[in-house]
C-alpha positions in Angstrom: 17.9 6.3 -3.1 19.6 9.2 -3.6 18.2 12.8 -2.3 17.5 14.8 -4.7 14.9 17.5 -6.1 13.5 15.3 -8.4 12.9 12.6 -6.4 11.5 14.6 -3.3 8.9 15.8 -6.2 8.1 12.2 -7.2 7.6 10.9 -3.8 5.1 14.2 -3.2 3.3 14.0 -6.3 3.2 10.0 -5.8 2.4 10.7 -2.3 -0.3 13.5 -3.1 -2.3 11.1 -5.4 -2.3 8.0 -3.0 -3.7 10.3 -0.4 -6.4 11.7 -2.2 -7.7 8.2 -3.2 -7.5 6.8 0.1 -9.5 10.1 1.1 -12.1 9.4 -1.9 -12.1 5.4 -0.2 -13.3 6.8 3.3 -16.0 8.5 1.6 -17.0 5.5 -0.1 -16.7 2.9 2.6 -18.9 4.6 5.2 -17.4 2.1 8.0 -13.8 3.2 9.1 -12.6 0.3 10.1 -13.5 -1.5 6.6 -12.1 1.2 4.3 -8.8 1.4 6.5 -9.0 -2.4 5.9 -9.5 -2.1 2.2 -7.1 0.6 1.7 -4.4 -1.2 3.6 -4.9 -4.6 1.7 -4.9 -2.8 -1.9 -2.2 -0.9 -1.4 -0.2 -3.9 -0.1 -1.7 -5.5 -3.4 -0.4 -2.8 -5.6 3.4 -2.8 -3.7 3.6 -6.6 -4.1 3.0 -6.1 -7.9 4.7 -3.5 -8.2 7.9 -4.6 -6.7 7.4 -8.5 -8.5 7.0 -6.5 -11.7 10.0 -4.5 -11.2 12.1 -7.8 -10.2 11.1 -9.5 -13.0 11.9 -7.1 -16.0 9.1 -5.1 -16.8 9.9 -2.4 -18.5 6.9 0.3 -17.4 8.2 -0.2 -13.6 11.8 0.0 -14.1 11.9 3.3 -15.7 14.0 5.8 -13.7 11.7 7.8 -11.0 9.0 5.1 -11.3 9.9 3.5 -7.6 9.7 6.5 -6.1 6.1 7.9 -7.4 4.8 4.7 -7.6 6.2 2.4 -4.4 7.1 5.1 -1.8 4.8 8.0 -3.0 1.8 6.6 -3.7 1.6 3.3 -1.8 3.0 5.1 1.4 0.0 8.0 0.8 -2.3 5.1 -0.3 -1.6 2.9 2.9 -2.2 4.0 6.3 0.0 2.5 9.3 -1.3 6.0 11.5 -5.0 4.6 11.0 -4.2 1.2 11.9 -2.4 2.6 15.5 -5.7 4.9 15.6 -8.2 1.8 15.4 -6.1 0.3 17.8 -6.9 3.3 20.1 -10.3 3.2 19.2 -10.9 -0.4 19.9 -9.3 -0.8 23.2 -11.6 -0.8 25.0 -12.2 -4.8 23.8 -8.0 -5.4 24.1 -8.6 -9.0 22.1 -10.8 -7.6 19.6 -8.4 -4.7 19.0 -5.2 -6.5 19.2 -7.2 -9.3 16.5 -8.0 -6.7 14.5 -4.4 -4.9 14.0 -2.7 -8.7 13.7 -5.2 -9.9 11.1 -4.2 -6.5 9.0 -0.6 -7.6 9.0 -1.4 -10.5 8.4 -3.3 -10.6 5.2 -1.3 -7.6 4.2 1.7 -10.0 3.8 -0.1 -12.7 2.2 -1.8 -10.3 -0.3 2.1 -8.5 -0.7 3.5 -12.1 -1.6 0.5 -13.2 -3.6 0.8 -10.4 -5.9 4.1 -10.1 -6.2 4.0 -13.6 -7.4 1.1 -13.1 -9.6 2.7 -10.2 -11.3 6.0 -11.6 -11.7 4.6 -15.1 -13.0 2.7 -12.8 -15.5 6.0 -11.0 -17.1 7.5 -14.5 -17.6 4.6 -15.6 -19.6 3.6 -18.5 -17.0 
């Protein structure tokens, strides 16, 4: 990706939207650990769907700049690796539980990403 003012603005705008939605998700879901899991899994699903659609040639996701806005900006702003790291610190009084929580987030995130990508690319082919 070439660094231009347009690409920086697209990533910034997408990140702002994603961060705002993550904030509201945290406000609605009172438990921070549940909110963290929900936004990270939804973000993984969205990114998988986006990448599957782009790979299959769906036009709404292959337009110039949409990847910068949606995949890099929005998904990056919506999901939170720093929140996951902080949850590990807060749970670190019980190391096995903290490690299990973090590993479960990664494992489920990968599965959700792959599933959404396959669903998206299959849907665009009419399968």
